[in-house]
C-alpha positions as a Markdown table, in Angstrom:
| # | Residue | x | y | z |
|---|---|---|---|---|
| 1 | Unk | -14.9 | -43.6 | 20.3 |
| 2 | Unk | -17.3 | -42.3 | 17.7 |
| 3 | Unk | -19.3 | -39.1 | 18.1 |
| 4 | Unk | -22.6 | -41.0 | 18.1 |
| 5 | Unk | -21.4 | -43.3 | 20.9 |
| 6 | Unk | -20.3 | -40.3 | 22.9 |
| 7 | Unk | -23.8 | -38.7 | 22.4 |
| 8 | Unk | -25.5 | -42.0 | 23.5 |
| 9 | Unk | -23.4 | -42.2 | 26.6 |
| 10 | Unk | -24.0 | -38.6 | 27.5 |
| 11 | Unk | -27.8 | -39.2 | 27.1 |
| 12 | Unk | -27.7 | -42.3 | 29.4 |
| 13 | Unk | -25.6 | -40.6 | 32.1 |
| 14 | Unk | -26.3 | -36.8 | 32.0 |
| 15 | Unk | -24.2 | -34.4 | 34.0 |
| 16 | Unk | -25.7 | -31.9 | 36.4 |
| 17 | Unk | -25.5 | -29.1 | 33.8 |
| 18 | Unk | -27.4 | -31.2 | 31.3 |
| 19 | Unk | -30.2 | -31.9 | 33.7 |
| 20 | Unk | -30.7 | -28.2 | 34.3 |
| 21 | Unk | -30.8 | -27.7 | 30.5 |
| 22 | Unk | -33.4 | -30.4 | 30.2 |
| 23 | Unk | -35.6 | -28.8 | 32.8 |
| 24 | Unk | -35.5 | -25.5 | 30.9 |
| 25 | Unk | -36.4 | -27.3 | 27.7 |
| 26 | Unk | -39.4 | -29.0 | 29.2 |
| 27 | Unk | -40.7 | -25.7 | 30.5 |
| 28 | Unk | -40.5 | -24.3 | 26.9 |
| 29 | Unk | -42.0 | -27.5 | 25.3 |
| 30 | Unk | -45.0 | -27.4 | 27.6 |
| 31 | Unk | -46.0 | -24.0 | 26.2 |
| 32 | Unk | -45.6 | -25.1 | 22.6 |
| 33 | Unk | -48.3 | -26.7 | 20.4 |
| 34 | Unk | -48.7 | -30.5 | 20.7 |
| 35 | Unk | -47.2 | -30.9 | 17.2 |
| 36 | Unk | -44.4 | -28.7 | 16.1 |
| 37 | Unk | -41.9 | -28.9 | 13.2 |
| 38 | Unk | -38.2 | -28.6 | 14.2 |
| 39 | Unk | -35.1 | -28.0 | 12.1 |
| 40 | Unk | -32.7 | -30.4 | 13.7 |
| 41 | Unk | -33.0 | -33.6 | 15.7 |
| 42 | Unk | -32.7 | -33.3 | 19.5 |
| 43 | Unk | -31.0 | -36.7 | 19.7 |
| 44 | Unk | -28.8 | -37.0 | 16.6 |
| 45 | Unk | -27.5 | -40.5 | 17.5 |
| 46 | Unk | -31.1 | -41.9 | 17.8 |
| 47 | Unk | -32.3 | -40.1 | 14.7 |
| 48 | Unk | -29.5 | -41.5 | 12.5 |
| 49 | Unk | -30.0 | -44.9 | 14.0 |
| 50 | Unk | -33.7 | -45.0 | 13.0 |
| 51 | Unk | -33.3 | -43.7 | 9.5 |
| 52 | Unk | -32.9 | -39.9 | 9.6 |
| 53 | Unk | -31.1 | -38.3 | 6.6 |
| 54 | Unk | -30.4 | -34.6 | 6.3 |
| 55 | Unk | -32.0 | -34.3 | 2.9 |
| 56 | Unk | -34.6 | -32.1 | 1.3 |
| 57 | Unk | -38.0 | -33.6 | 1.8 |
| 58 | Unk | -37.2 | -35.0 | 5.2 |
| 59 | Unk | -39.1 | -33.2 | 8.0 |
| 60 | Unk | -39.0 | -33.7 | 11.8 |
| 61 | Unk | -42.0 | -33.3 | 14.1 |
| 62 | Unk | -41.9 | -33.1 | 17.8 |
| 63 | Unk | -45.1 | -34.7 | 19.0 |
| 64 | Unk | -46.5 | -34.4 | 22.5 |
| 65 | Unk | -48.8 | -37.1 | 23.9 |
| 66 | Unk | -50.6 | -37.1 | 27.2 |
| 67 | Unk | -49.7 | -39.7 | 29.7 |
| 68 | Unk | -52.1 | -41.7 | 31.9 |
| 69 | Unk | -54.7 | -44.4 | 31.3 |
| 70 | Unk | -57.2 | -44.5 | 28.5 |
| 71 | Unk | -61.0 | -44.1 | 29.0 |
| 72 | Unk | -63.8 | -45.7 | 27.1 |
| 73 | Unk | -67.2 | -44.1 | 26.7 |
| 74 | Unk | -69.2 | -43.8 | 29.8 |
| 75 | Unk | -72.1 | -46.3 | 30.2 |
| 76 | Unk | -75.1 | -44.4 | 31.5 |
| 77 | Unk | -77.1 | -47.1 | 33.1 |
| 78 | Unk | -75.1 | -50.4 | 33.4 |
| 79 | Unk | -77.0 | -53.5 | 34.4 |
| 80 | Unk | -74.0 | -54.7 | 36.4 |
| 81 | Unk | -71.6 | -52.8 | 38.5 |
| 82 | Unk | -68.5 | -54.2 | 36.7 |
| 83 | Unk | -69.8 | -52.7 | 33.5 |
| 84 | Unk | -69.4 | -49.2 | 34.9 |
| 85 | Unk | -65.6 | -49.4 | 34.8 |
| 86 | Unk | -64.1 | -47.0 | 32.2 |
| 87 | Unk | -60.6 | -48.3 | 32.0 |
| 88 | Unk | -59.6 | -49.1 | 28.4 |
| 89 | Unk | -56.7 | -51.4 | 27.6 |
| 90 | Unk | -55.2 | -50.5 | 24.2 |
| 91 | Unk | -52.6 | -52.5 | 22.4 |
| 92 | Unk | -50.9 | -49.4 | 21.1 |
| 93 | Unk | -47.9 | -47.7 | 22.6 |
| 94 | Unk | -47.7 | -44.0 | 23.2 |
| 95 | Unk | -45.0 | -43.8 | 20.5 |
| 96 | Unk | -47.3 | -45.4 | 17.9 |
| 97 | Unk | -50.0 | -43.0 | 18.8 |
| 98 | Unk | -47.6 | -40.0 | 18.4 |
| 99 | Unk | -46.7 | -41.3 | 14.9 |
| 100 | Unk | -50.3 | -41.5 | 13.9 |
| 101 | Unk | -51.0 | -38.0 | 15.1 |
| 102 | Unk | -48.0 | -36.6 | 13.2 |
| 103 | Unk | -49.2 | -38.4 | 10.1 |
| 104 | Unk | -52.7 | -37.0 | 10.5 |
| 105 | Unk | -51.3 | -33.5 | 10.4 |
| 106 | Unk | -49.0 | -34.1 | 7.4 |
| 107 | Unk | -51.1 | -36.1 | 4.9 |
| 108 | Unk | -48.6 | -35.8 | 2.0 |
| 109 | Unk | -45.9 | -37.5 | 4.0 |
| 110 | Unk | -45.1 | -40.9 | 5.2 |
| 111 | Unk | -43.7 | -41.8 | 8.7 |
| 112 | Unk | -40.3 | -43.3 | 8.5 |
| 113 | Unk | -39.7 | -43.8 | 12.2 |
| 114 | Unk | -39.6 | -42.1 | 15.5 |
| 115 | Unk | -37.7 | -42.0 | 18.8 |
| 116 | Unk | -38.2 | -41.0 | 22.4 |
| 117 | Unk | -37.1 | -37.6 | 23.6 |
| 118 | Unk | -38.4 | -36.7 | 27.0 |
| 119 | Unk | -41.2 | -37.1 | 29.5 |
| 120 | Unk | -42.6 | -35.4 | 32.6 |
| 121 | Unk | -45.5 | -36.2 | 34.9 |
| 122 | Unk | -48.2 | -35.4 | 32.3 |
| 123 | Unk | -46.7 | -35.9 | 28.8 |
| 124 | Unk | -44.4 | -37.8 | 26.6 |
| 125 | Unk | -42.4 | -36.2 | 23.7 |
| 126 | Unk | -41.4 | -38.1 | 20.6 |
| 127 | Unk | -39.7 | -36.9 | 17.5 |
| 128 | Unk | -41.2 | -38.3 | 14.3 |
| 129 | Unk | -39.3 | -38.5 | 11.0 |
| 130 | Unk | -41.5 | -38.0 | 7.9 |
| 131 | Unk | -40.7 | -38.0 | 4.2 |
| 132 | Unk | -42.5 | -36.0 | 1.6 |
| 133 | Unk | -43.6 | -38.7 | -0.9 |
| 134 | Unk | -43.8 | -36.1 | -3.8 |
| 135 | Unk | -40.4 | -34.5 | -3.3 |
| 136 | Unk | -38.0 | -35.3 | -6.2 |
| 137 | Unk | -35.1 | -36.0 | -3.8 |
| 138 | Unk | -37.2 | -38.6 | -2.0 |
| 139 | Unk | -38.5 | -40.2 | -5.2 |
| 140 | Unk | -34.9 | -40.6 | -6.5 |
| 141 | Unk | -33.7 | -42.3 | -3.2 |
| 142 | Unk | -34.2 | -46.0 | -3.5 |
| 143 | Unk | -34.7 | -46.7 | 0.2 |
| 144 | Unk | -36.9 | -43.7 | 1.0 |
| 145 | Unk | -39.0 | -44.1 | -2.2 |
| 146 | Unk | -39.6 | -47.8 | -1.2 |
| 147 | Unk | -40.8 | -46.7 | 2.3 |
| 148 | Unk | -43.1 | -44.0 | 0.8 |
| 149 | Unk | -44.7 | -46.5 | -1.5 |
| 150 | Unk | -46.3 | -48.1 | 1.6 |
| 151 | Unk | -49.2 | -45.7 | 1.8 |
| 152 | Unk | -50.6 | -45.3 | 5.3 |
| 153 | Unk | -47.9 | -47.6 | 6.8 |
| 154 | Unk | -48.2 | -46.0 | 10.2 |
| 155 | Unk | -51.9 | -46.9 | 10.4 |
| 156 | Unk | -51.2 | -50.5 | 9.5 |
| 157 | Unk | -48.5 | -50.9 | 12.2 |
| 158 | Unk | -45.5 | -51.1 | 9.8 |
| 159 | Unk | -43.2 | -48.8 | 11.6 |
| 160 | Unk | -40.8 | -50.0 | 14.2 |
| 161 | Unk | -43.0 | -49.0 | 17.2 |
| 162 | Unk | -46.0 | -50.5 | 15.5 |
| 163 | Unk | -44.3 | -53.8 | 15.0 |
| 164 | Unk | -43.2 | -53.7 | 18.6 |
| 165 | Unk | -46.7 | -53.1 | 19.8 |
| 166 | Unk | -48.0 | -56.0 | 17.6 |
| 167 | Unk | -45.4 | -58.3 | 19.0 |
| 168 | Unk | -43.7 | -58.8 | 15.7 |
| 169 | Unk | -40.2 | -58.2 | 17.0 |
| 170 | Unk | -40.4 | -61.6 | 18.7 |
| 171 | Unk | -39.7 | -64.8 | 16.8 |
| 172 | Unk | -39.7 | -68.5 | 17.5 |
| 173 | Unk | -41.1 | -70.1 | 20.6 |
| 174 | Unk | -43.9 | -68.1 | 22.2 |
| 175 | Unk | -44.7 | -66.1 | 19.0 |
| 176 | Unk | -46.5 | -68.7 | 17.1 |
| 177 | Unk | -49.8 | -66.8 | 17.2 |
| 178 | Unk | -48.6 | -63.4 | 16.2 |
| 179 | Unk | -48.4 | -63.8 | 12.4 |
| 180 | Unk | -49.8 | -62.7 | 10.1 |
| 181 | Unk | -51.8 | -61.0 | 12.9 |
| 182 | Unk | -53.5 | -61.8 | 16.1 |
| 183 | Unk | -57.0 | -61.4 | 14.5 |
| 184 | Unk | -56.1 | -63.5 | 11.5 |
| 185 | Unk | -54.7 | -66.3 | 13.7 |
| 186 | Unk | -57.8 | -66.2 | 15.9 |
| 187 | Unk | -60.1 | -66.4 | 12.9 |
| 188 | Unk | -58.1 | -69.3 | 11.4 |
| 189 | Unk | -58.5 | -71.2 | 14.6 |
| 190 | Unk | -62.2 | -70.2 | 14.8 |
| 191 | Unk | -62.0 | -68.6 | 18.2 |
| 192 | Unk | -64.6 | -65.9 | 18.0 |
| 193 | Unk | -65.1 | -63.0 | 20.3 |
| 194 | Unk | -68.3 | -61.0 | 20.8 |
| 195 | Unk | -66.9 | -58.3 | 18.4 |
| 196 | Unk | -66.4 | -61.0 | 15.7 |
| 197 | Unk | -69.8 | -62.4 | 16.3 |
| 198 | Unk | -71.4 | -59.0 | 15.9 |
| 199 | Unk | -69.5 | -58.4 | 12.7 |
| 200 | Unk | -70.6 | -61.7 | 11.3 |
| 201 | Unk | -74.2 | -61.1 | 12.1 |
| 202 | Unk | -74.0 | -57.7 | 10.4 |
| 203 | Unk | -72.5 | -59.3 | 7.3 |
| 204 | Unk | -75.3 | -61.9 | 7.2 |
| 205 | Unk | -77.9 | -59.3 | 7.3 |
C-alpha cells in the first residue's frame, strides 16, 4: 500500500488521537487571518492529486470562507411581500469562492487547483495552490506555464471546482444545455430572462 493511499484512508477514518489534534488545529485556525500562506500542504495526498509540486514559485494559501446562505441587497419598500425575501441562490460553490479570494490577494499568481481541508459550524477551510507566472522555474515547466497562460482562469470557471459548479463534469444525456455555457445556450435558443432583456435595452440605447 502506497503512502498516499495510507494518508487517504487515515483521513477518511481518523482515530481518536487524530480527532483531538484536529480540534486543536481548528481552534488555532479560527484566530488566524482569513487568508494565510502555509509552507506545506495539510493533506499531502489531495495536494499531489490536484497538481501540487514542491517547486519554487508554487505557493499554498489556506483560505477561510464563512458558511451559511447568501443575502441579496435589502429592498426598502417592496410592492409585494414576496419581493422582501433576501435569500440569494448562487451557482458558485464555497470552494470556487475561496479560490477567487485567494487569487484576489495574489494578483501575480494563477490558481492551479484547491482542495477541502476542514469545516466547523461557521466556516470552511480550503487550501489553494497558486503558481507565480513570472517565476523562471514555472515558465520553464511545460504544464505549469500552460496553466499560467490562462490569465484569470479562476474568474472564468476553468479550475476543477469552477467546472464542477458549471456542470461541465457531466457529459452525455442530461448535459446537452451546459456547453459552451448555460447563458450561451439560452441565448442560442432565444430564451430571454429579465436580465437579458434589460441588457438588450441598454445596448439599443
